[in-house]
C-alpha positions in Angstrom: -27.5 44.8 -8.5 -24.3 43.5 -10.8 -22.4 46.4 -10.6 -22.3 45.6 -6.7 -21.7 41.8 -7.3 -19.0 42.4 -10.4 -17.8 45.1 -7.7 -17.9 42.4 -4.7 -15.8 39.8 -7.0 -12.7 41.9 -7.3 -12.6 43.4 -3.7 -12.0 39.3 -3.2 -10.2 38.0 -6.2 -7.9 36.0 -4.6 -10.0 34.0 -2.1 -12.5 33.2 -5.2 -9.4 32.1 -7.6 -8.9 29.8 -4.2 -12.4 29.0 -4.4 -12.1 27.7 -7.8 -8.5 25.7 -7.4 -10.9 23.9 -5.0 -13.9 23.1 -6.9 -11.1 21.8 -10.1 -9.8 19.4 -7.7 -13.4 17.8 -6.4 -14.4 17.9 -9.9 -10.5 16.7 -11.0 -11.2 13.8 -7.8 -15.1 13.0 -8.5 -16.1 13.8 -12.5 -20.2 13.0 -10.6 -19.7 16.1 -8.3 -19.9 18.2 -12.0 -23.5 18.9 -11.8 -23.5 19.9 -8.3 -20.7 22.2 -8.6 -21.9 23.8 -11.6 -25.4 24.4 -10.1 -24.4 26.1 -6.6 -23.9 29.7 -5.7 -21.1 30.0 -3.5 -20.8 33.6 -2.0 -17.1 34.5 -0.4 -17.3 37.9 1.9 -16.0 39.3 5.0 -19.0 39.3 7.9 -18.7 40.7 11.4 -19.2 39.0 15.1 -23.7 38.7 16.2 -25.8 38.8 13.8 -29.6 37.0 12.8 -30.0 33.8 12.8 -28.9 32.1 9.9 -26.7 35.1 8.2 -23.0 34.5 8.1 -20.6 35.8 10.5 -16.8 36.6 11.3 -15.2 32.9 10.6 -18.3 31.0 9.4 -18.8 28.6 6.4 -22.4 28.0 5.9 -25.2 26.3 3.6 -28.9 26.5 3.3 -28.3 24.3 0.8 -29.1 26.8 -1.8 -25.9 29.4 -1.2 -22.6 28.4 0.0 -21.6 31.4 1.9 -18.0 31.4 2.8 -15.7 33.8 5.3 -12.6 35.3 2.8 -9.9 35.2 6.0 -10.8 31.4 6.7 -11.3 30.5 3.4 -7.6 32.2 2.5 -6.3 30.7 5.8 -7.6 27.1 5.3 -5.6 27.4 2.4 -2.5 28.3 3.3 -1.9 26.0 6.7 -1.0 22.5 7.4 -2.0 20.0 9.5 -4.2 21.0 11.5 -2.7 20.3 15.6 -6.2 18.2 16.2 -5.0 16.1 12.9 -7.4 17.2 10.4 -5.7 17.9 7.1 -4.5 21.4 6.0 -4.1 23.4 2.8 -5.9 23.0 -0.4 -7.1 19.1 0.7 -8.6 20.4 3.5 -10.2 23.1 2.3 -11.6 20.8 -0.5 -12.9 18.4 2.5 -14.3 20.6 4.1 -16.6 21.9 1.0 -17.6 17.7 0.9 -18.6 17.7 4.3 -21.2 20.8 3.5 -21.8 19.1 0.5 -22.3 15.8 2.6 -24.8 17.3 4.3 -27.0 18.7 1.5 -26.9 15.0 -0.1 -28.3 14.4 3.1 -30.8 16.5 3.3 -29.6 17.6 6.6 -30.8 21.8 6.2 -34.4 20.3 5.2 -34.8 18.3 8.3 -33.8 20.4 10.9 -37.5 21.1 12.0 -38.5 17.8 12.8 -35.1 17.4 15.7 -36.1 17.5 18.4 -32.6 18.2 20.7 -31.0 19.9 17.9 -27.3 20.0 19.3 -27.2 16.3 19.1 -29.2 15.5 16.3 -26.5 18.3 14.4 -23.7 16.1 16.2 -25.0 13.4 14.3 -25.8 15.2 11.1 -22.0 15.9 11.4 -21.1 12.4 11.8 -22.9 11.1 9.1 -22.2 13.8 6.3 -17.7 13.2 6.9 -18.6 9.5 6.8 -20.0 10.6 3.4 -17.1 12.6 2.5 -14.6 10.0 3.1 -17.4 7.6 0.7 -16.9 10.2 -1.9 -13.1 11.2 -1.3 -12.0 7.6 -1.7 -9.5 7.6 1.1 -9.5 7.4 4.7 -9.3 10.0 6.8 -7.7 9.9 10.2 -9.6 12.9 11.9 -12.8 11.5 11.3 -11.3 8.1 13.1 -10.0 10.3 15.6 -13.1 11.6 16.4 -15.1 8.2 15.9 -13.0 6.9 19.0 -13.4 10.2 20.8 -17.0 9.5 20.2 -16.2 5.9 21.9 -14.1 6.9 25.0 -16.8 9.4 25.5 -15.2 12.7 25.1 -18.7 14.5 22.7 -17.0 17.9 23.4 -13.8 17.1 21.9 -14.7 15.2 18.9 -17.2 17.9 18.2 -14.5 20.1 17.6 -13.0 18.2 14.9 -16.3 17.4 13.1 -18.0 20.4 13.1 -16.6 22.8 10.6 -19.8 24.8 9.3 -22.2 26.4 11.0 -25.5 25.1 10.7 -27.9 28.0 11.8 -28.7 28.4 8.5 -30.7 24.8 9.0 -34.6 24.1 8.8 -35.9 26.4 6.0 -38.3 23.2 5.0 -37.9 23.2 0.6 -39.0 20.1 -0.8 -38.2 20.8 -4.0 -34.8 21.8 -3.2 -34.4 18.4 -0.8 -36.0 16.4 -3.5 -33.0 17.8 -6.3 -30.5 16.8 -3.5 -31.5 13.6 -3.0 -31.5 12.9 -6.9 -28.1 14.6 -6.9 -26.9 11.8 -4.3 -28.4 9.0 -5.9 -26.8 9.7 -9.2 -23.2 10.6 -7.4 -23.2 7.4 -5.6 -24.1 5.4 -8.5 -22.2 6.4 -11.1 -20.2 8.8 -9.7 -17.6 7.7 -7.5 -13.9 9.0 -7.3 -11.0 6.9 -8.9 -9.7 4.2 -6.9 -13.3 3.6 -5.8 -15.3 -0.1 -6.5 -17.5 0.6 -9.4 -22.0 0.4 -8.1 -22.7 -3.2 -7.9 -20.1 -4.1 -5.5 -21.6 -6.5 -2.2 -22.7 -4.0 0.4 -20.7 -6.6 3.1 -17.6 -6.0 1.0 -17.5 -2.2 0.5 -18.0 -2.3 4.7 -15.0 -4.4 5.6 -11.7 -3.1 6.2 -8.2 -3.9 8.0 -6.3 -2.4 10.3 -3.6 -2.8 12.4 -4.4 -5.4 14.6 -4.8 -4.1 18.5 -1.9 -4.7 21.0 0.7 -4.4 17.2 2.3 -1.7 16.8 2.9 -1.7 13.4 1.3 1.1 11.4 0.7 0.5 8.3 1.4 4.1 7.2 4.6 3.6 8.8 5.4 0.8 7.1 5.4 2.1 3.2 6.9 5.1 4.2 9.5 3.3 5.4 9.8 2.0 1.9 10.0 5.3 0.6 13.6 7.0 -0.8 14.8 10.7 -1.8 14.7 11.7 -5.3 14.3 14.5 -7.4 10.8 14.7 -8.9 10.1 18.3 -11.9 6.6 19.5 -10.2 5.6 22.4 -8.6 7.5 23.0 -5.1 3.9 24.2 -3.5 6.0 24.1 0.5 8.5 26.6 -0.7 6.2 28.5 -2.5 5.0 31.6 -0.9 1.4 31.8 -0.9 1.3 35.7 0.8 3.8 37.0 -1.9 1.5 35.1 -4.5 -1.5 36.6 -3.0 -0.9 40.0 -2.6 0.3 40.3 -5.9 -2.7 38.8 -7.8 -4.5 41.4 -5.5 -1.8 44.8 -5.9 -2.3 43.8 -9.7 -4.5 41.8 -10.4 -3.6 39.0 -12.7 0.3 39.5 -12.4 1.5 37.3 -9.3 4.8 38.6 -7.5 6.4 35.1 -8.4 5.8 31.6 -9.0 6.4 28.3 -7.6 9.7 26.3 -8.1 9.2 23.8 -10.6 11.5 20.6 -9.0 11.3 19.8 -5.5 13.3 17.1 -3.6 10.7 14.7 -2.4 11.1 11.2 -0.3 8.5 8.9 -2.4 8.8 4.8 -3.4 9.7 4.4 -6.7 9.6 0.5 -6.6 7.7 -1.8 -5.0 6.7 -5.0 -5.0 3.4 -6.7 -3.1 3.1 -10.4 -3.2 -0.6 -12.0 -2.6 -0.4 -15.8 -1.6 -3.3 -16.9 -3.6 -3.3 -20.5 -1.9 -6.3 -22.2 -1.2 -6.5 -20.2 2.2 -6.6 -17.2 0.4 -10.2 -15.4 0.0 -10.5 -12.9 -2.7 -12.7 -10.6 -0.6 -9.9 -9.4 1.8 -6.9 -9.4 -0.8 -9.3 -6.9 -2.7 -9.6 -4.7 0.8 -5.6 -5.2 1.4 -4.8 -4.1 -2.4 -7.7 -1.1 -1.8 -6.5 -0.3 1.8 -2.6 -0.1 0.2 -3.8 1.6 -2.3 -5.7 4.3 -0.3 -2.8 5.1 2.0 -0.3 5.5 -1.1 -2.9 7.5 -2.5 -3.6 10.1 0.5 0.2 10.0 1.8 1.5 11.0 -2.0 4.1 8.3 -1.8 4.2 7.0 -5.3 6.6 9.0 -7.8 4.9 10.2 -11.1 6.8 7.1 -12.6 7.0 4.3 -10.7 7.4 0.5 -10.8 5.0 -1.5 -9.0 4.3 -5.4 -9.3 2.1 -7.2 -8.4 2.4 -11.2 -8.0 -0.2 -14.0 -7.1 1.7 -17.0 -5.9 0.7 -19.8 -4.0 3.1 -23.4 -4.8 4.3 -20.9 -8.2 4.3 -17.5 -9.5 0.1 -17.6 -10.9 0.6 -13.8 -12.6 2.9 -11.1 -12.2 1.6 -7.6 -13.2 3.4 -4.5 -13.7 2.1 -1.2 -12.6 3.0 2.2 -13.7 0.6 4.7 -13.1 -2.2 5.6 -10.4 -4.9 4.9 -13.6 -3.4 1.5 -14.2 -3.6 0.9 -10.4 -7.1 1.5 -10.8 -7.5 -0.4 -13.6 -6.1 -3.8 -12.0 -8.4 -3.9 -9.0 -11.3 -2.9 -10.9 -11.2 -6.2 -12.5 -8.9 -8.0 -9.9 -9.1 -12.1 -10.7 -7.2 -14.0 -7.9 -5.2 -17.1 -9.9 -4.2 -20.4 -7.5 -5.6 -22.8 -4.7 -2.2 -24.9 -4.6 0.1 -25.0 -1.8 2.0 -22.2 -0.5 5.8 -21.9 -1.1 7.0 -18.3 -0.5 10.2 -18.8 -2.6 9.4 -18.4 -5.8 7.8 -15.0 -5.8 11.5 -14.5 -3.9 13.3 -16.2 -7.3 10.5 -13.9 -9.2 11.9 -10.6 -7.9 15.6 -11.9 -8.4 14.5 -12.2 -11.9 13.9 -9.0 -12.5 16.4 -7.2 -10.4 19.0 -8.6 -12.8 17.3 -8.0 -15.6 17.5 -4.3 -14.5 13.8 -3.5 -12.9 13.0 -2.7 -9.3 16.7 -0.9 -9.5 15.2 1.3 -6.5 13.8 -1.7 -4.2 14.0 -1.0 -0.8 11.3 -3.6 0.5 8.2 -6.4 -0.6 5.0 -6.4 1.3 3.7 -9.9 1.3 -0.1 -10.8 2.2 -0.2 -14.3 3.6 -1.2 -16.4 6.8 2.9 -16.9 7.2 2.6 -21.3 6.7 4.8 -22.3 3.7 8.5 -22.7 3.0 10.6 -20.1 2.8 14.0 -19.3 0.9 17.5 -20.4 3.0 18.7 -17.0 2.7 17.9 -13.5 3.6 16.9 -10.9 0.8 19.1 -7.7 1.0 15.8 -5.6 1.0 13.1 -5.6 3.9 10.4 -8.2 3.9 7.4 -7.4 5.6 4.8 -10.4 5.8 1.2 -8.5 6.5 -1.0 -11.4 7.9 -4.7 -11.3 9.5 -5.2 -11.9 13.3 -6.1 -14.9 14.7 -5.4 -16.3 10.8 -1.3 -16.8 10.8 1.5 -19.4 11.6 4.5 -17.9 12.9 6.1 -21.3 14.2 8.7 -21.2 11.4 8.9 -17.7 10.3 12.6 -16.6 10.0 13.8 -13.6 12.1 14.7 -11.9 9.2 10.8 -11.3 8.4 9.3 -8.3 9.8 5.8 -8.9 10.5 2.6 -6.4 10.3 -0.9 -8.2 11.8 -3.9 -6.3 10.6 -7.6 -7.3 12.1 -10.8 -6.9 9.5 -12.8 -3.8 11.0 -16.2 -2.1 10.0 -16.1 0.4 7.4 -15.4 3.0 10.2 -12.5 1.4 12.0 -14.0 -0.7 15.0 -14.0 -4.5 16.4 -15.9 -3.3 19.1 -13.1 -3.7 21.6 -10.6 -0.5 22.5 -7.0 -0.5 21.0 -4.2 -1.6 23.1 -2.1 1.5 24.2 
C-alpha cells in the first residue's frame, strides 16, 4: 500500500508541489490554519466521468470532512489560469480561495449535516454562500466574485450565482461523524478567535463594527479600486516575474527530470504600483472613530488585494481638525497592520483643510513623497480650503448624506461612499 501511494505521489509530483505552494500561501496569510492543514489528508489524482456517488469524478474537488480529493488536471489548470471570465480570481490566489472555500464547508459542519436537509439543492446553495462568506472573513479582503453572486441572487438569478459560488462537489456529504464534526467545530472556534489573517481585527472588536462597510454610493460612478490604481506609477521592482514565466515548461521539467526545472522565473519586473501616498483623516467634532477605522481597513484591504504597494513605500496618515494632530509614517504592510490595531483618533475641534496641505508641502520639501501622485482626504467637506490648487490629485472621500460640497473648489475630486452591511448591501439597488 505504501509503495502504491509513493508511486502515485511521484506520478503527480508537479501537482502535489502546486498543492504545497497553495497550502504554504494559506499558512503565511493565516497562521491559525496550521493545525487544520497539518491534520488533513489531501489526495491528487485523475478520475473518470461517472463513478459511484461520493467518489471523485473528472475535474472534481471533493471533501467529506476527512479526505480532500483534488483532480490533477483541474489543479494544474487553476494554478496556471488568470482571472476567470465570471470575475472569480485565478492563479495561485484563486486556488487558495477554492481550498479555503472547502475548508469553510468543513468548519461550518456542512459535510456532516446534509442528512437533515429537506431541499438538498437549495440547502447546498445556502452552504456555498456561507462558506464563501467565511472564506472572505478568513482571507481578510473583499471577494469581488462573492459580491457579484450576492447581487445576482438579489436580482433573482440563482443559476448564474450558483455558477460563481459552487466550486466543489457535495456528493460526499451526508455521513454522520459526530467526532469529526466536533473536531472541526473546535478548530473553527480557535481559528476565528485567535487565528485571523494579517490585517484583520483582533478578537474583542464589536460585532457591529465588523459588519459595517463603506462602498461607492448608488448613482455615484466612482470606483474606489480604480481611484487607488490611478495614484500608482510604473517602476522596476526586484521580484519574481510570474507573468513572463512559462509554468508549462517549468512543470514539464519537473515531470521529466524530477527536481530540475527547465527554466526559472525572471528576478525583476516592471510594475505599476504606489510608492508614496498620503491619507488625511478629518478628526473634527463630526468625526466618528469607528468609520475612520472602517475606511482605513477598506483602503488597506484594496491595497493588499490589488497589490498596489511597492515593497518599499511611504504612506503618511495625517490626522487633522483645525491643525495637524498627528502624522504617522508607514513603510510596510506590517506597520500598517499595527497602526490599525492600535488606532487612536486625536482631535475634536473645527475643520480647516489648510494645515494638512501645508504639512504635505513640508514633507515634499524635505525630500519625502517624491513620487506623490495624490491625496485621499476622508472628511465631510465642510471647512476652509487652500487658495491654490496643489500639483497632485486631491480626492475627498465623503459619506452619502453627511457631506457639504457648497464651497468645495473645482479641483477637488469627490468619491461618495455609503455604509453597507458586511456583504455589500444597503437594502436598495445600485444605480446603473
